[in-house]
All heavy atoms as a GROMACS GRO file, in nm:
protein
  566
    1MET      N    1   0.084  -0.119  -0.005
    1MET     CA    2   0.009   0.004  -0.001
    1MET      C    3   0.090   0.118  -0.002
    1MET      O    4   0.185   0.132   0.078
    1MET     CB    5  -0.087   0.000   0.117
    1MET     CG    6  -0.176   0.118   0.133
    1MET     SD    7  -0.282   0.133   0.280
    1MET     CE    8  -0.396  -0.003   0.254
    2HIS      N    9   0.066   0.221  -0.084
    2HIS     CA   10   0.138   0.344  -0.093
    2HIS      C   11   0.113   0.427   0.033
    2HIS      O   12   0.008   0.418   0.093
    2HIS     CB   13   0.087   0.417  -0.216
    2HIS     CG   14   0.177   0.536  -0.244
    2HIS    ND1   15   0.167   0.661  -0.185
    2HIS    CD2   16   0.287   0.553  -0.328
    2HIS    CE1   17   0.261   0.738  -0.228
    2HIS    NE2   18   0.334   0.684  -0.323
    3GLU      N   19   0.210   0.503   0.068
    3GLU     CA   20   0.206   0.579   0.195
    3GLU      C   21   0.083   0.669   0.193
    3GLU      O   22   0.018   0.682   0.308
    3GLU     CB   23   0.320   0.662   0.218
    3GLU     CG   24   0.346   0.725   0.346
    3GLU     CD   25   0.354   0.627   0.468
    3GLU    OE1   26   0.410   0.520   0.448
    3GLU    OE2   27   0.321   0.663   0.579
    4LYS      N   28   0.041   0.738   0.090
    4LYS     CA   29  -0.074   0.820   0.069
    4LYS      C   30  -0.205   0.760   0.112
    4LYS      O   31  -0.300   0.820   0.157
    4LYS     CB   32  -0.081   0.893  -0.054
    4LYS     CG   33   0.041   0.990  -0.085
    4LYS     CD   34   0.023   1.056  -0.226
    4LYS     CE   35   0.146   1.153  -0.245
    4LYS     NZ   36   0.136   1.205  -0.372
    5GLN      N   37  -0.204   0.628   0.087
    5GLN     CA   38  -0.331   0.546   0.105
    5GLN      C   39  -0.352   0.514   0.253
    5GLN      O   40  -0.464   0.475   0.284
    5GLN     CB   41  -0.331   0.424   0.027
    5GLN     CG   42  -0.335   0.444  -0.121
    5GLN     CD   43  -0.324   0.306  -0.202
    5GLN    OE1   44  -0.207   0.264  -0.219
    5GLN    NE2   45  -0.429   0.253  -0.246
    6LYS      N   46  -0.260   0.537   0.332
    6LYS     CA   47  -0.263   0.512   0.476
    6LYS      C   48  -0.328   0.624   0.559
    6LYS      O   49  -0.336   0.609   0.681
    6LYS     CB   50  -0.128   0.477   0.536
    6LYS     CG   51  -0.068   0.355   0.473
    6LYS     CD   52   0.072   0.331   0.528
    6LYS     CE   53   0.145   0.209   0.463
    6LYS     NZ   54   0.271   0.189   0.510
    7HIS      N   55  -0.365   0.730   0.481
    7HIS     CA   56  -0.420   0.853   0.560
    7HIS      C   57  -0.558   0.888   0.515
    7HIS      O   58  -0.603   0.866   0.397
    7HIS     CB   59  -0.324   0.967   0.531
    7HIS     CG   60  -0.188   0.948   0.588
    7HIS    ND1   61  -0.090   0.896   0.509
    7HIS    CD2   62  -0.136   0.984   0.711
    7HIS    CE1   63   0.017   0.890   0.591
    7HIS    NE2   64  -0.006   0.939   0.710
    8LEU      N   65  -0.631   0.957   0.604
    8LEU     CA   66  -0.758   1.021   0.575
    8LEU      C   67  -0.738   1.162   0.597
    8LEU      O   68  -0.677   1.211   0.691
    8LEU     CB   69  -0.868   0.967   0.690
    8LEU     CG   70  -1.006   1.013   0.666
    8LEU    CD1   71  -1.063   0.935   0.553
    8LEU    CD2   72  -1.086   0.975   0.792
    9TYR      N   73  -0.769   1.239   0.496
    9TYR     CA   74  -0.739   1.388   0.496
    9TYR      C   75  -0.846   1.466   0.533
    9TYR      O   76  -0.961   1.453   0.480
    9TYR     CB   77  -0.687   1.425   0.355
    9TYR     CG   78  -0.553   1.345   0.322
    9TYR    CD1   79  -0.577   1.224   0.243
    9TYR    CD2   80  -0.435   1.382   0.351
    9TYR    CE1   81  -0.473   1.152   0.207
    9TYR    CE2   82  -0.322   1.315   0.312
    9TYR     CZ   83  -0.343   1.195   0.244
    9TYR     OH   84  -0.229   1.125   0.215
   10VAL      N   85  -0.836   1.548   0.638
   10VAL     CA   86  -0.933   1.645   0.688
   10VAL      C   87  -0.899   1.781   0.682
   10VAL      O   88  -0.805   1.830   0.741
   10VAL     CB   89  -0.962   1.606   0.841
   10VAL    CG1   90  -1.082   1.682   0.893
   10VAL    CG2   91  -0.984   1.448   0.863
   11GLY      N   92  -0.976   1.861   0.587
   11GLY     CA   93  -0.958   1.999   0.576
   11GLY      C   94  -1.041   2.070   0.657
   11GLY      O   95  -1.175   2.054   0.646
   12VAL      N   96  -0.999   2.168   0.732
   12VAL     CA   97  -1.104   2.239   0.818
   12VAL      C   98  -1.101   2.386   0.785
   12VAL      O   99  -0.994   2.454   0.782
   12VAL     CB  100  -1.067   2.235   0.969
   12VAL    CG1  101  -1.162   2.299   1.062
   12VAL    CG2  102  -1.052   2.081   1.009
   13ASP      N  103  -1.220   2.429   0.745
   13ASP     CA  104  -1.246   2.580   0.716
   13ASP      C  105  -1.294   2.645   0.839
   13ASP      O  106  -1.398   2.615   0.894
   13ASP     CB  107  -1.345   2.590   0.603
   13ASP     CG  108  -1.370   2.729   0.546
   13ASP    OD1  109  -1.281   2.814   0.575
   13ASP    OD2  110  -1.462   2.752   0.478
   14LEU      N  111  -1.205   2.729   0.890
   14LEU     CA  112  -1.241   2.802   1.022
   14LEU      C  113  -1.320   2.925   1.013
   14LEU      O  114  -1.298   3.010   0.934
   14LEU     CB  115  -1.104   2.829   1.097
   14LEU     CG  116  -1.011   2.727   1.112
   14LEU    CD1  117  -0.873   2.760   1.157
   14LEU    CD2  118  -1.071   2.602   1.196
   15HIS      N  119  -1.426   2.937   1.097
   15HIS     CA  120  -1.503   3.058   1.108
   15HIS      C  121  -1.526   3.106   1.252
   15HIS      O  122  -1.492   3.019   1.340
   15HIS     CB  123  -1.646   3.026   1.044
   15HIS     CG  124  -1.649   2.978   0.901
   15HIS    ND1  125  -1.642   3.074   0.804
   15HIS    CD2  126  -1.650   2.848   0.848
   15HIS    CE1  127  -1.643   2.997   0.686
   15HIS    NE2  128  -1.640   2.867   0.712
   16LYS      N  129  -1.568   3.215   1.268
   16LYS     CA  130  -1.584   3.274   1.407
   16LYS      C  131  -1.686   3.189   1.491
   16LYS      O  132  -1.657   3.165   1.605
   16LYS     CB  133  -1.628   3.417   1.394
   16LYS     CG  134  -1.609   3.495   1.523
   16LYS     CD  135  -1.634   3.640   1.501
   16LYS     CE  136  -1.594   3.718   1.626
   16LYS     NZ  137  -1.600   3.863   1.605
   17GLN      N  138  -1.792   3.157   1.430
   17GLN     CA  139  -1.903   3.088   1.510
   17GLN      C  140  -1.898   2.932   1.495
   17GLN      O  141  -1.939   2.864   1.589
   17GLN     CB  142  -2.044   3.138   1.478
   17GLN     CG  143  -2.060   3.283   1.491
   17GLN     CD  144  -2.054   3.322   1.633
   17GLN    OE1  145  -2.095   3.253   1.724
   17GLN    NE2  146  -1.989   3.436   1.662
   18HIS      N  147  -1.852   2.885   1.377
   18HIS     CA  148  -1.844   2.740   1.356
   18HIS      C  149  -1.735   2.706   1.254
   18HIS      O  150  -1.681   2.800   1.206
   18HIS     CB  151  -1.983   2.692   1.293
   18HIS     CG  152  -2.019   2.750   1.156
   18HIS    ND1  153  -2.066   2.863   1.138
   18HIS    CD2  154  -1.989   2.699   1.038
   18HIS    CE1  155  -2.074   2.897   1.008
   18HIS    NE2  156  -2.030   2.790   0.936
   19HIS      N  157  -1.700   2.583   1.250
   19HIS     CA  158  -1.605   2.527   1.159
   19HIS      C  159  -1.667   2.423   1.068
   19HIS      O  160  -1.766   2.361   1.108
   19HIS     CB  161  -1.484   2.464   1.231
   19HIS     CG  162  -1.422   2.559   1.322
   19HIS    ND1  163  -1.395   2.689   1.302
   19HIS    CD2  164  -1.373   2.532   1.452
   19HIS    CE1  165  -1.330   2.742   1.406
   19HIS    NE2  166  -1.322   2.647   1.507
   20VAL      N  167  -1.615   2.415   0.949
   20VAL     CA  168  -1.658   2.310   0.847
   20VAL      C  169  -1.537   2.226   0.809
   20VAL      O  170  -1.439   2.283   0.772
   20VAL     CB  171  -1.726   2.367   0.725
   20VAL    CG1  172  -1.767   2.264   0.631
   20VAL    CG2  173  -1.841   2.468   0.773
   21ALA      N  174  -1.550   2.098   0.830
   21ALA     CA  175  -1.450   1.999   0.788
   21ALA      C  176  -1.496   1.912   0.677
   21ALA      O  177  -1.606   1.866   0.670
   21ALA     CB  178  -1.412   1.914   0.908
   22VAL      N  179  -1.404   1.897   0.579
   22VAL     CA  180  -1.440   1.813   0.466
   22VAL      C  181  -1.330   1.692   0.473
   22VAL      O  182  -1.210   1.716   0.490
   22VAL     CB  183  -1.422   1.882   0.329
   22VAL    CG1  184  -1.438   1.790   0.213
   22VAL    CG2  185  -1.533   1.983   0.319
   23ILE      N  186  -1.379   1.563   0.454
   23ILE     CA  187  -1.288   1.454   0.466
   23ILE      C  188  -1.280   1.393   0.328
   23ILE      O  189  -1.375   1.366   0.270
   23ILE     CB  190  -1.350   1.357   0.573
   23ILE    CG1  191  -1.358   1.421   0.709
   23ILE    CG2  192  -1.263   1.240   0.581
   23ILE    CD1  193  -1.499   1.482   0.735
   24ILE      N  194  -1.154   1.370   0.284
   24ILE     CA  195  -1.128   1.300   0.161
   24ILE      C  196  -1.027   1.188   0.178
   24ILE      O  197  -0.957   1.183   0.281
   24ILE     CB  198  -1.086   1.404   0.061
   24ILE    CG1  199  -0.945   1.459   0.082
   24ILE    CG2  200  -1.182   1.506   0.020
   24ILE    CD1  201  -0.885   1.535  -0.017
   25ASN      N  202  -1.021   1.108   0.072
   25ASN     CA  203  -0.909   0.990   0.079
   25ASN      C  204  -0.806   1.038  -0.017
   25ASN      O  205  -0.812   1.150  -0.072
   25ASN     CB  206  -0.973   0.858   0.043
   25ASN     CG  207  -1.038   0.866  -0.098
   25ASN    OD1  208  -1.016   0.943  -0.189
   25ASN    ND2  209  -1.130   0.764  -0.130
   26CYS      N  210  -0.712   0.962  -0.047
   26CYS     CA  211  -0.597   0.998  -0.123
   26CYS      C  212  -0.631   1.013  -0.274
   26CYS      O  213  -0.553   1.069  -0.350
   26CYS     CB  214  -0.482   0.896  -0.107
   26CYS     SG  215  -0.510   0.736  -0.182
   27TRP      N  216  -0.751   0.969  -0.311
   27TRP     CA  217  -0.792   0.987  -0.461
   27TRP      C  218  -0.888   1.104  -0.468
   27TRP      O  219  -0.949   1.118  -0.564
   27TRP     CB  220  -0.868   0.857  -0.498
   27TRP     CG  221  -0.784   0.746  -0.507
   27TRP    CD1  222  -0.678   0.716  -0.605
   27TRP    CD2  223  -0.768   0.639  -0.406
   27TRP    NE1  224  -0.618   0.603  -0.572
   27TRP    CE2  225  -0.670   0.553  -0.453
   27TRP    CE3  226  -0.833   0.608  -0.285
   27TRP    CZ2  227  -0.630   0.429  -0.385
   27TRP    CZ3  228  -0.793   0.496  -0.218
   27TRP    CH2  229  -0.692   0.412  -0.264
   28GLN      N  230  -0.892   1.186  -0.366
   28GLN     CA  231  -0.964   1.316  -0.352
   28GLN      C  232  -1.122   1.285  -0.367
   28GLN      O  233  -1.201   1.366  -0.416
   28GLN     CB  234  -0.921   1.411  -0.462
   28GLN     CG  235  -0.775   1.453  -0.434
   28GLN     CD  236  -0.729   1.557  -0.545
   28GLN    OE1  237  -0.813   1.608  -0.619
   28GLN    NE2  238  -0.604   1.588  -0.530
   29GLU      N  239  -1.165   1.156  -0.324
   29GLU     CA  240  -1.305   1.134  -0.312
   29GLU      C  241  -1.353   1.186  -0.179
   29GLU      O  242  -1.302   1.160  -0.067
   29GLU     CB  243  -1.327   0.982  -0.318
   29GLU     CG  244  -1.281   0.930  -0.455
   29GLU     CD  245  -1.279   0.771  -0.454
   29GLU    OE1  246  -1.257   0.713  -0.340
   29GLU    OE2  247  -1.285   0.718  -0.560
   30LYS      N  248  -1.455   1.264  -0.184
   30LYS     CA  249  -1.524   1.325  -0.062
   30LYS      C  250  -1.591   1.207   0.013
   30LYS      O  251  -1.679   1.145  -0.036
   30LYS     CB  252  -1.615   1.424  -0.105
   30LYS     CG  253  -1.670   1.513   0.022
   30LYS     CD  254  -1.757   1.622  -0.021
   30LYS     CE  255  -1.826   1.691   0.074
   30LYS     NZ  256  -1.911   1.805   0.040
   31LEU      N  257  -1.552   1.193   0.142
   31LEU     CA  258  -1.614   1.095   0.223
   31LEU      C  259  -1.704   1.148   0.322
   31LEU      O  260  -1.788   1.075   0.381
   31LEU     CB  261  -1.501   1.021   0.294
   31LEU     CG  262  -1.388   0.960   0.214
   31LEU    CD1  263  -1.277   0.902   0.304
   31LEU    CD2  264  -1.445   0.850   0.120
   32GLY      N  265  -1.713   1.280   0.349
   32GLY     CA  266  -1.803   1.343   0.434
   32GLY      C  267  -1.771   1.484   0.466
   32GLY      O  268  -1.665   1.540   0.414
   33GLU      N  269  -1.869   1.552   0.522
   33GLU     CA  270  -1.854   1.681   0.566
   33GLU      C  271  -1.923   1.711   0.705
   33GLU      O  272  -2.026   1.660   0.718
   33GLU     CB  273  -1.925   1.781   0.463
   33GLU     CG  274  -1.908   1.925   0.480
   33GLU     CD  275  -1.961   2.005   0.364
   33GLU    OE1  276  -1.954   1.973   0.247
   33GLU    OE2  277  -2.038   2.106   0.401
   34LEU      N  278  -1.848   1.777   0.788
   34LEU     CA  279  -1.901   1.793   0.922
   34LEU      C  280  -1.891   1.942   0.954
   34LEU      O  281  -1.795   2.011   0.924
   34LEU     CB  282  -1.815   1.719   1.026
   34LEU     CG  283  -1.792   1.573   1.006
   34LEU    CD1  284  -1.689   1.519   1.094
   34LEU    CD2  285  -1.928   1.506   1.037
   35LYS      N  286  -2.006   1.997   1.013
   35LYS     CA  287  -2.003   2.131   1.066
   35LYS      C  288  -2.014   2.126   1.208
   35LYS      O  289  -2.097   2.050   1.268
   35LYS     CB  290  -2.128   2.202   1.008
   35LYS     CG  291  -2.135   2.341   1.043
   35LYS     CD  292  -2.250   2.417   0.973
   35LYS     CE  293  -2.262   2.562   1.014
   35LYS     NZ  294  -2.374   2.640   0.931
   36PHE      N  295  -1.933   2.198   1.283
   36PHE     CA  296  -1.938   2.194   1.434
   36PHE      C  297  -1.904   2.338   1.488
   36PHE      O  298  -1.846   2.424   1.426
   36PHE     CB  299  -1.839   2.096   1.489
   36PHE     CG  300  -1.694   2.114   1.444
   36PHE    CD1  301  -1.611   2.170   1.540
   36PHE    CD2  302  -1.651   2.071   1.324
   36PHE    CE1  303  -1.484   2.185   1.501
   36PHE    CE2  304  -1.520   2.091   1.286
   36PHE     CZ  305  -1.435   2.141   1.379
   37GLU      N  306  -1.960   2.365   1.596
   37GLU     CA  307  -1.955   2.494   1.663
   37GLU      C  308  -1.802   2.523   1.708
   37GLU      O  309  -1.731   2.424   1.745
   37GLU     CB  310  -2.040   2.518   1.792
   37GLU     CG  311  -2.195   2.511   1.755
   37GLU     CD  312  -2.271   2.529   1.879
   37GLU    OE1  313  -2.285   2.640   1.918
   37GLU    OE2  314  -2.318   2.430   1.928
   38ASN      N  315  -1.769   2.648   1.713
   38ASN     CA  316  -1.636   2.690   1.756
   38ASN      C  317  -1.637   2.696   1.914
   38ASN      O  318  -1.630   2.811   1.966
   38ASN     CB  319  -1.595   2.820   1.693
   38ASN     CG  320  -1.457   2.861   1.718
   38ASN    OD1  321  -1.389   2.781   1.790
   38ASN    ND2  322  -1.416   2.979   1.690
   39LYS      N  323  -1.649   2.576   1.978
   39LYS     CA  324  -1.648   2.575   2.117
   39LYS      C  325  -1.561   2.468   2.159
   39LYS      O  326  -1.561   2.358   2.088
   39LYS     CB  327  -1.797   2.543   2.183
   39LYS     CG  328  -1.896   2.654   2.158
   39LYS     CD  329  -2.008   2.608   2.250
   39LYS     CE  330  -2.137   2.660   2.202
   39LYS     NZ  331  -2.251   2.617   2.274
   40SER      N  332  -1.496   2.469   2.268
   40SER     CA  333  -1.397   2.355   2.310
   40SER      C  334  -1.477   2.234   2.324
   40SER      O  335  -1.437   2.125   2.296
   40SER     CB  336  -1.323   2.399   2.429
   40SER     OG  337  -1.409   2.437   2.540
   41ALA      N  338  -1.606   2.236   2.379
   41ALA     CA  339  -1.687   2.112   2.401
   41ALA      C  340  -1.718   2.044   2.264
   41ALA      O  341  -1.748   1.921   2.274
   41ALA     CB  342  -1.819   2.159   2.473
   42ALA      N  343  -1.727   2.105   2.157
   42ALA     CA  344  -1.754   2.057   2.025
   42ALA      C  345  -1.645   1.975   1.963
   42ALA      O  346  -1.670   1.884   1.879
   42ALA     CB  347  -1.812   2.159   1.935
   43PHE      N  348  -1.522   1.997   2.009
   43PHE     CA  349  -1.405   1.934   1.945
   43PHE      C  350  -1.408   1.782   1.973
   43PHE      O  351  -1.360   1.707   1.884
   43PHE     CB  352  -1.270   2.006   1.976
   43PHE     CG  353  -1.260   2.135   1.918
   43PHE    CD1  354  -1.306   2.248   1.974
   43PHE    CD2  355  -1.202   2.146   1.790
   43PHE    CE1  356  -1.284   2.372   1.907
   43PHE    CE2  357  -1.194   2.262   1.725
   43PHE     CZ  358  -1.235   2.378   1.781
   44SER      N  359  -1.433   1.737   2.082
   44SER     CA  360  -1.432   1.596   2.113
   44SER      C  361  -1.530   1.519   2.046
   44SER      O  362  -1.501   1.408   1.989
   44SER     CB  363  -1.443   1.572   2.270
   44SER     OG  364  -1.576   1.618   2.309
   45THR      N  365  -1.653   1.585   2.011
   45THR     CA  366  -1.755   1.519   1.934
   45THR      C  367  -1.705   1.524   1.786
   45THR      O  368  -1.729   1.420   1.716
   45THR     CB  369  -1.889   1.592   1.940
   45THR    OG1  370  -1.928   1.594   2.077
   45THR    CG2  371  -2.006   1.527   1.863
   46PHE      N  372  -1.645   1.617   1.740
   46PHE     CA  373  -1.592   1.635   1.604
   46PHE      C  374  -1.488   1.503   1.588
   46PHE      O  375  -1.499   1.445   1.484
   46PHE     CB  376  -1.527   1.762   1.586
   46PHE     CG  377  -1.432   1.766   1.462
   46PHE    CD1  378  -1.482   1.758   1.331
   46PHE    CD2  379  -1.295   1.789   1.478
   46PHE    CE1  380  -1.398   1.764   1.225
   46PHE    CE2  381  -1.211   1.804   1.371
   46PHE     CZ  382  -1.265   1.792   1.237
   47LEU      N  383  -1.393   1.493   1.681
   47LEU     CA  384  -1.304   1.384   1.664
   47LEU      C  385  -1.365   1.249   1.670
   47LEU      O  386  -1.328   1.159   1.592
   47LEU     CB  387  -1.190   1.409   1.775
   47LEU     CG  388  -1.110   1.522   1.761
   47LEU    CD1  389  -1.012   1.531   1.883
   47LEU    CD2  390  -1.022   1.523   1.632
   48LEU      N  391  -1.469   1.230   1.748
   48LEU     CA  392  -1.543   1.105   1.740
   48LEU      C  393  -1.600   1.079   1.599
   48LEU      O  394  -1.606   0.966   1.554
   48LEU     CB  395  -1.647   1.101   1.854
   48LEU     CG  396  -1.602   1.087   1.994
   48LEU    CD1  397  -1.704   1.108   2.089
   48LEU    CD2  398  -1.519   0.949   2.013
   49ASN      N  399  -1.659   1.186   1.554
   49ASN     CA  400  -1.721   1.173   1.410
   49ASN      C  401  -1.610   1.138   1.305
   49ASN      O  402  -1.644   1.054   1.213
   49ASN     CB  403  -1.798   1.296   1.378
   49ASN     CG  404  -1.931   1.311   1.451
   49ASN    OD1  405  -1.988   1.211   1.486
   49ASN    ND2  406  -1.968   1.431   1.480
   50ILE      N  407  -1.506   1.193   1.318
   50ILE     CA  408  -1.392   1.159   1.233
   50ILE      C  409  -1.350   1.006   1.250
   50ILE      O  410  -1.325   0.940   1.151
   50ILE     CB  411  -1.271   1.241   1.250
   50ILE    CG1  412  -1.293   1.398   1.224
   50ILE    CG2  413  -1.133   1.203   1.180
   50ILE    CD1  414  -1.321   1.419   1.073
   51ASP      N  415  -1.356   0.962   1.373
   51ASP     CA  416  -1.317   0.828   1.402
   51ASP      C  417  -1.410   0.723   1.342
   51ASP      O  418  -1.369   0.631   1.294
   51ASP     CB  419  -1.300   0.814   1.555
   51ASP     CG  420  -1.233   0.683   1.591
   51ASP    OD1  421  -1.122   0.650   1.537
   51ASP    OD2  422  -1.287   0.605   1.680
   52LYS      N  423  -1.534   0.771   1.333
   52LYS     CA  424  -1.633   0.681   1.268
   52LYS      C  425  -1.615   0.656   1.120
   52LYS      O  426  -1.644   0.559   1.068
   52LYS     CB  427  -1.778   0.746   1.293
   52LYS     CG  428  -1.819   0.724   1.438
   52LYS     CD  429  -1.964   0.800   1.452
   52LYS     CE  430  -2.003   0.812   1.598
   52LYS     NZ  431  -2.136   0.889   1.617
   53LEU      N  432  -1.551   0.761   1.057
   53LEU     CA  433  -1.533   0.760   0.918
   53LEU      C  434  -1.402   0.682   0.883
   53LEU      O  435  -1.386   0.638   0.761
   53LEU     CB  436  -1.525   0.899   0.859
   53LEU     CG  437  -1.652   0.977   0.855
   53LEU    CD1  438  -1.617   1.121   0.812
   53LEU    CD2  439  -1.753   0.915   0.754
   54MET      N  440  -1.327   0.651   0.969
   54MET     CA  441  -1.198   0.592   0.952
   54MET      C  442  -1.203   0.439   0.943
   54MET      O  443  -1.267   0.372   1.019
   54MET     CB  444  -1.088   0.630   1.058
   54MET     CG  445  -1.056   0.780   1.051
   54MET     SD  446  -0.928   0.831   1.166
   54MET     CE  447  -0.812   0.709   1.135
   55GLU      N  448  -1.136   0.390   0.841
   55GLU     CA  449  -1.118   0.250   0.827
   55GLU      C  450  -1.003   0.203   0.900
   55GLU      O  451  -0.916   0.280   0.943
   55GLU     CB  452  -1.099   0.199   0.682
   55GLU     CG  453  -1.212   0.247   0.582
   55GLU     CD  454  -1.191   0.217   0.438
   55GLU    OE1  455  -1.100   0.136   0.417
   55GLU    OE2  456  -1.257   0.264   0.363
   56GLU      N  457  -0.993   0.068   0.928
   56GLU     CA  458  -0.882   0.004   1.009
   56GLU      C  459  -0.749   0.042   0.950
   56GLU      O  460  -0.732   0.036   0.828
   56GLU     CB  461  -0.903  -0.146   1.013
   56GLU     CG  462  -0.808  -0.213   1.105
   56GLU     CD  463  -0.831  -0.192   1.252
   56GLU    OE1  464  -0.945  -0.181   1.296
   56GLU    OE2  465  -0.727  -0.201   1.328
   57GLY      N  466  -0.665   0.088   1.035
   57GLY     CA  467  -0.527   0.123   0.991
   57GLY      C  468  -0.503   0.253   0.930
   57GLY      O  469  -0.377   0.300   0.907
   58LEU      N  470  -0.604   0.342   0.911
   58LEU     CA  471  -0.575   0.477   0.853
   58LEU      C  472  -0.549   0.578   0.969
   58LEU      O  473  -0.589   0.560   1.076
   58LEU     CB  474  -0.708   0.524   0.796
   58LEU     CG  475  -0.748   0.457   0.661
   58LEU    CD1  476  -0.877   0.513   0.604
   58LEU    CD2  477  -0.636   0.469   0.548
   59ILE      N  478  -0.467   0.666   0.933
   59ILE     CA  479  -0.430   0.785   1.019
   59ILE      C  480  -0.480   0.915   0.957
   59ILE      O  481  -0.463   0.938   0.846
   59ILE     CB  482  -0.264   0.790   1.026
   59ILE    CG1  483  -0.216   0.654   1.075
   59ILE    CG2  484  -0.223   0.897   1.119
   59ILE    CD1  485  -0.064   0.628   1.045
   60PRO      N  486  -0.550   0.998   1.051
   60PRO     CA  487  -0.595   1.112   1.004
   60PRO      C  488  -0.487   1.222   1.002
   60PRO      O  489  -0.398   1.236   1.080
   60PRO     CB  490  -0.698   1.152   1.110
   60PRO     CG  491  -0.652   1.095   1.240
   60PRO     CD  492  -0.581   0.965   1.201
   61VAL      N  493  -0.495   1.304   0.884
   61VAL     CA  494  -0.414   1.422   0.877
   61VAL      C  495  -0.492   1.547   0.869
   61VAL      O  496  -0.594   1.544   0.785
   61VAL     CB  497  -0.323   1.403   0.748
   61VAL    CG1  498  -0.249   1.523   0.719
   61VAL    CG2  499  -0.236   1.280   0.750
   62PHE      N  500  -0.477   1.641   0.949
   62PHE     CA  501  -0.560   1.760   0.955
   62PHE      C  502  -0.499   1.876   0.896
   62PHE      O  503  -0.374   1.897   0.917
   62PHE     CB  504  -0.591   1.794   1.096
   62PHE     CG  505  -0.679   1.691   1.170
   62PHE    CD1  506  -0.628   1.584   1.235
   62PHE    CD2  507  -0.810   1.703   1.161
   62PHE    CE1  508  -0.702   1.471   1.301
   62PHE    CE2  509  -0.897   1.614   1.227
   62PHE     CZ  510  -0.837   1.500   1.293
   63GLY      N  511  -0.565   1.953   0.803
   63GLY     CA  512  -0.515   2.079   0.761
   63GLY      C  513  -0.611   2.185   0.784
   63GLY      O  514  -0.725   2.175   0.774
   64LEU      N  515  -0.555   2.293   0.843
   64LEU     CA  516  -0.642   2.410   0.890
   64LEU      C  517  -0.617   2.529   0.802
   64LEU      O  518  -0.508   2.561   0.767
   64LEU     CB  519  -0.618   2.449   1.035
   64LEU     CG  520  -0.631   2.338   1.134
   64LEU    CD1  521  -0.579   2.389   1.276
   64LEU    CD2  522  -0.767   2.276   1.147
   65GLU      N  523  -0.724   2.606   0.776
   65GLU     CA  524  -0.717   2.730   0.705
   65GLU      C  525  -0.645   2.823   0.782
   65GLU      O  526  -0.650   2.824   0.913
   65GLU     CB  527  -0.853   2.777   0.676
   65GLU     CG  528  -0.857   2.912   0.604
   65GLU     CD  529  -1.009   2.964   0.592
   65GLU    OE1  530  -1.095   2.931   0.686
   65GLU    OE2  531  -1.031   3.040   0.500
   66ASP      N  532  -0.571   2.918   0.722
   66ASP     CA  533  -0.500   3.023   0.796
   66ASP      C  534  -0.607   3.112   0.860
   66ASP      O  535  -0.707   3.152   0.800
   66ASP     CB  536  -0.413   3.095   0.683
   66ASP     CG  537  -0.338   3.217   0.759
   66ASP    OD1  538  -0.323   3.213   0.882
   66ASP    OD2  539  -0.299   3.308   0.685
   67VAL      N  540  -0.583   3.145   0.977
   67VAL     CA  541  -0.670   3.240   1.057
   67VAL      C  542  -0.621   3.376   1.071
   67VAL      O  543  -0.649   3.441   1.174
   67VAL     CB  544  -0.717   3.175   1.190
   67VAL    CG1  545  -0.782   3.052   1.176
   67VAL    CG2  546  -0.585   3.150   1.273
   68GLY      N  547  -0.532   3.426   0.979
   68GLY     CA  548  -0.474   3.555   0.990
   68GLY      C  549  -0.581   3.666   1.006
   68GLY      O  550  -0.538   3.769   1.065
   69GLY      N  551  -0.712   3.650   0.965
   69GLY     CA  552  -0.801   3.758   0.982
   69GLY      C  553  -0.864   3.767   1.120
   69GLY      O  554  -0.928   3.870   1.158
   70TYR      N  555  -0.844   3.666   1.200
   70TYR     CA  556  -0.896   3.660   1.344
   70TYR      C  557  -0.776   3.701   1.439
   70TYR      O  558  -0.764   3.640   1.539
   70TYR     CB  559  -0.962   3.536   1.366
   70TYR     CG  560  -1.093   3.521   1.296
   70TYR    CD1  561  -1.104   3.422   1.190
   70TYR    CD2  562  -1.200   3.594   1.310
   70TYR    CE1  563  -1.214   3.404   1.115
   70TYR    CE2  564  -1.320   3.591   1.238
   70TYR     CZ  565  -1.318   3.492   1.139
   70TYR     OH  566  -1.441   3.472   1.066
   0.00000   0.00000   0.00000
């Protein structure tokens, strides 16, 4: 298995009130989209939802939008 296939890619678009995450595989196929509040209590639920999308042996990689405006 190629190294890129071992990861689940999560791109997070950051906003003041909420965040939106898009999850893709190495073939750029969209596996899901999650919207969650910008509160510390929402992050654990967000990570649990990511965990549900993961197949055995995959490692999540997170990319965050630059927050230079905030």
